[in-house]
LOSE-141095 format. One line per 5 residues: their letters; for each residue x, y, z of N, C-alpha, C. Coordinates in nm, 2 decimals. Layout:
N
a) X/Y/Z/X/Y/Z/X/Y/Z  ...
END
This chain:
68
xxxxx) 4.58/-10.33/-0.94/4.46/-10.37/-1.01/4.47/-10.34/-1.16  4.44/-10.44/-1.24/4.44/-10.43/-1.38/4.33/-10.33/-1.42  4.35/-10.25/-1.52/4.24/-10.16/-1.57/4.11/-10.23/-1.60  4.12/-10.35/-1.66/4.00/-10.42/-1.70/3.93/-10.48/-1.59  3.99/-10.49/-1.47/3.92/-10.54/-1.35/3.81/-10.44/-1.32
xxxxx) 3.83/-10.31/-1.34/3.73/-10.21/-1.31/3.61/-10.23/-1.41  3.64/-10.26/-1.53/3.53/-10.27/-1.63/3.44/-10.39/-1.58  3.51/-10.50/-1.54/3.43/-10.61/-1.50/3.34/-10.59/-1.38  3.40/-10.51/-1.29/3.32/-10.48/-1.17/3.20/-10.39/-1.20  3.23/-10.29/-1.29/3.12/-10.20/-1.33/3.01/-10.27/-1.41
xxxxx) 3.05/-10.36/-1.50/2.96/-10.44/-1.58/2.87/-10.53/-1.49  2.93/-10.60/-1.40/2.86/-10.68/-1.30/2.76/-10.60/-1.22  2.80/-10.49/-1.17/2.72/-10.41/-1.09/2.59/-10.36/-1.17  2.62/-10.31/-1.29/2.51/-10.26/-1.37/2.42/-10.37/-1.41  2.47/-10.49/-1.44/2.39/-10.60/-1.48/2.30/-10.65/-1.37
xxxxx) 2.36/-10.65/-1.25/2.28/-10.69/-1.14/2.17/-10.59/-1.10  2.20/-10.46/-1.12/2.10/-10.36/-1.10/1.98/-10.37/-1.19  2.01/-10.43/-1.31/1.90/-10.45/-1.41/1.83/-10.59/-1.38  1.88/-10.67/-1.29/1.83/-10.80/-1.26/1.85/-10.90/-1.36  1.96/-10.88/-1.44/1.99/-10.98/-1.55/2.10/-11.08/-1.51
xxxxx) 2.09/-11.19/-1.57/2.19/-11.29/-1.55/2.30/-11.26/-1.65  2.41/-11.32/-1.64/2.52/-11.30/-1.73/2.48/-11.35/-1.87  2.40/-11.45/-1.88/2.35/-11.50/-2.01/2.26/-11.40/-2.07  2.18/-11.34/-2.00/2.09/-11.24/-2.05/2.16/-11.12/-2.11  2.26/-11.07/-2.03/2.34/-10.96/-2.08/2.41/-11.00/-2.21
xxxxx) 2.47/-11.12/-2.21/2.54/-11.16/-2.33/2.44/-11.16/-2.45  2.32/-11.21/-2.43/2.22/-11.22/-2.54/2.19/-11.07/-2.59  2.17/-10.98/-2.50/2.14/-10.84/-2.53/2.25/-10.77/-2.60  2.37/-10.81/-2.57/2.49/-10.75/-2.63/2.54/-10.83/-2.75  2.47/-10.94/-2.78/2.51/-11.02/-2.89/2.66/-11.07/-2.87
xxxxx) 2.69/-11.13/-2.75/2.82/-11.18/-2.72/2.80/-11.32/-2.67  2.91/-11.40/-2.67/2.91/-11.53/-2.61/2.90/-11.52/-2.46  2.82/-11.59/-2.40/2.81/-11.58/-2.25/2.94/-11.60/-2.18  3.03/-11.69/-2.23/3.16/-11.71/-2.17/3.24/-11.58/-2.17  3.22/-11.50/-2.27/3.29/-11.37/-2.28/3.25/-11.28/-2.16
xxxxx) 3.12/-11.27/-2.13/3.07/-11.19/-2.02/3.13/-11.24/-1.89  3.13/-11.37/-1.87/3.18/-11.43/-1.75/3.33/-11.39/-1.73  3.41/-11.41/-1.84/3.55/-11.38/-1.84/3.58/-11.23/-1.81  3.50/-11.14/-1.87/3.52/-11.00/-1.86/3.49/-10.96/-1.71  3.38/-11.01/-1.66/3.34/-10.97/-1.52/3.44/-11.03/-1.42
xxxxx) 3.50/-11.14/-1.45/3.60/-11.20/-1.36/3.74/-11.16/-1.39  3.76/-11.06/-1.47/3.89/-11.00/-1.51/3.98/-11.11/-1.56  3.93/-11.21/-1.64/4.01/-11.31/-1.70/4.04/-11.27/-1.85  3.97/-11.17/-1.89/3.98/-11.13/-2.03/3.98/-10.98/-2.04  4.06/-10.92/-2.12/4.06/-10.78/-2.14/3.97/-10.75/-2.27
xxxxx) 3.86/-10.69/-2.25/3.77/-10.67/-2.36/3.82/-10.56/-2.46  3.78/-10.58/-2.58/3.81/-10.48/-2.68/3.71/-10.37/-2.67  3.75/-10.26/-2.73/3.66/-10.14/-2.72/3.52/-10.17/-2.79  3.52/-10.25/-2.89/3.40/-10.29/-2.96/3.31/-10.37/-2.87  3.37/-10.46/-2.79/3.30/-10.54/-2.70/3.24/-10.45/-2.59
xxxxx) 3.32/-10.36/-2.54/3.27/-10.27/-2.43/3.16/-10.18/-2.49  3.16/-10.14/-2.61/3.05/-10.06/-2.67/2.93/-10.15/-2.68  2.94/-10.27/-2.71/2.82/-10.36/-2.72/2.76/-10.37/-2.58  2.84/-10.39/-2.48/2.79/-10.41/-2.34/2.73/-10.28/-2.29  2.80/-10.17/-2.32/2.74/-10.04/-2.27/2.61/-10.01/-2.34
xxxxx) 2.60/-10.04/-2.46/2.47/-10.03/-2.54/2.36/-10.11/-2.48  2.39/-10.24/-2.45/2.29/-10.33/-2.39/2.25/-10.28/-2.25  2.34/-10.23/-2.18/2.31/-10.18/-2.04/2.25/-10.04/-2.04  2.25/-9.98/-2.16/2.19/-9.84/-2.18/2.27/-9.74/-2.10  2.40/-9.75/-2.11/2.49/-9.65/-2.04/2.60/-9.61/-2.14
xxxxx) 2.67/-9.50/-2.11/2.78/-9.46/-2.20/2.90/-9.55/-2.17  2.98/-9.56/-2.27/3.10/-9.64/-2.25/3.19/-9.58/-2.14  3.19/-9.45/-2.13/3.27/-9.39/-2.02/3.23/-9.43/-1.89  3.10/-9.47/-1.87/3.06/-9.52/-1.74/3.13/-9.65/-1.71  3.15/-9.73/-1.81/3.22/-9.86/-1.79/3.37/-9.84/-1.76
xxx) 3.42/-9.74/-1.84/3.57/-9.72/-1.83/3.60/-9.65/-1.70  3.51/-9.58/-1.64/3.53/-9.52/-1.51/3.54/-9.62/-1.40  3.47/-9.73/-1.42/3.47/-9.84/-1.32/3.36/-9.80/-1.22
END
């Protein structure tokens, strides 16, 4: 398993717990919706800055995402 597959799984799980669509998470994190889709599907390895934006939007620590 690629390390960033864990990030995608964690992000998708937290996003769904909030009842948000991928588009809503992207808007809250100020990201392109395609980026969120690619990250969740492990098609893209996110930068630390992108992970910080997503963690902030989800109101969790970045370590929560890195743990998977």
